[in-house]
Structure formats: C-alpha cells, structure tokens
N, C-alpha and C positions, 0 to 999 in steps of 0.2 A: 502494499498501500505505499501511496505516494500524497499523503495529505498536505496541503499547502494552502495558504490564504488566495482569495480571489480578488482582482481588482477589474475595474471597467473602464477604459476610455471615456472620454467625456462624450463622444459621438455616439455612445450606445444609448445614451438619453434621447437622442431624436430617433433612433430606431425603435426604441419601446415606446415612444409616443406615436409612432406610425402604428405600430401593431396594436395599441391601446385603441387608436381611432378605428382600425379594420374592425376589431372586435366591438366596439361599442357601436357600430352600426347596425348590428343585427342582436346584440346580447346587453341588456340592461346592466349587466354586472361586468361589461366588457374589462375595464379596468383592472378590477379585483381579479378577475380571471387570467389574464396575460401576468399581471405582476406576480399571482401565486404560482404561474408555470415557471415564469423565470426564476423565482426564488426557489422552487424546488431544484431546477435543473443547475443553478449556481451550487446549491447543497452537494449535489453529488459530484460535480465537478471539484469542489473544495475538497470533498471525502476522498476522493482518487481520481485526478485528470487522466491519469494511463487507461482507465476503462474506454475512453473513447478514441474513434477511429481518426486517423490524419486525413485530411482533405486536400490541401495545398500545402505541399513541403511539410513544414513543422507546424502547421496551422491544423488545430484539430476543429471538431465539430460535436455539438451535441443538440438534439432534437428536443423542443419543447413539446411534451406529451401530448399527443392528439391535435397536434397543430401543423401548420405549414412552415413555421418559424424555428431558425436553427440558430444556435449560439456558437459563433468562432471565436476559438482563442488560442493562445499560446503559451507554452509552459517557460518559465523562467527559472533559474536556480533555486529560488526561494520563494515564488509566487506565479500566480497564474493570472493573465491577463487577457479580458474578453475585448476582442477587437469589433465584434459587430453582433448584431441579432437581426437577421435578415429573412423574408418570405422566400422559400426554397424555391417556389414558383418563377421567380425571376430568372433571366437569361444567366446561364453559368458564368459567361464571360463577365456580366456585370458584376455578380458576385465575387469572382476573383478580382477584378480590379477594385473594388472598394475593399477587401480584405487586405490586398496589397499593398494599397495608398495606407491603410490604417497600420499596417503592420510596420511600415517605415516610420511611422510616428510614434511608435512605442516607446514608453520611457525606458531609459537604461537602467538595467539593473545594478 
C-alpha cells in the first residue's frame, strides 16, 4: 500500500463546477452528488494511488462511480496531485491536451 495525501491544482475547481452544472441540470441534488462522488474517489486515491491504471505516461485515472467523469492525477514522492476532473465523453485528444498542459504546471515536489 502506498498511502499519501492528495492535492488538487487550482484548475480542478472549474472542472468540478462544470460537472456540478451538468448534474444540476437534471438532478436537484447535483452539487452534493458530484462532490460526494469526488470525495469518495479522492479517498480511494489517497488510500492507495497504485490501484489505478496509467492513462498518459505517468498520469493515472480514476472513474467517479457511475458517471462519465474521470479524475486524472500523478504521483509525486510524498503526495498525489489531481490534474483534472473531466467528462470522459470528450475527444481523447482534448483530454490529453488538457492533462498535458496541467501536468506542465504541476507544483514542484
């Protein structure tokens, strides 16, 4: 097991707002639902990030349960950094470009 704290880039806040807006368009509890799914996924990542597959090089991904949204993250020696929370129905090239750009802006460990 490889437990370590999880931190998110500032851009993740806008990703979550987009996911919340999507869910609120058809669920009265959309915000609470998305945030609950996100927190549950982050808990699993924090507990053991090695459980999740690699998607783009060292970038790993975790699915928000029963949704189209994916958490993209990287592991650093002492922490895990969430790069993005994106709708997986987007073009793969768009997702890759977003993740690559944010990976370049990751904080130095």
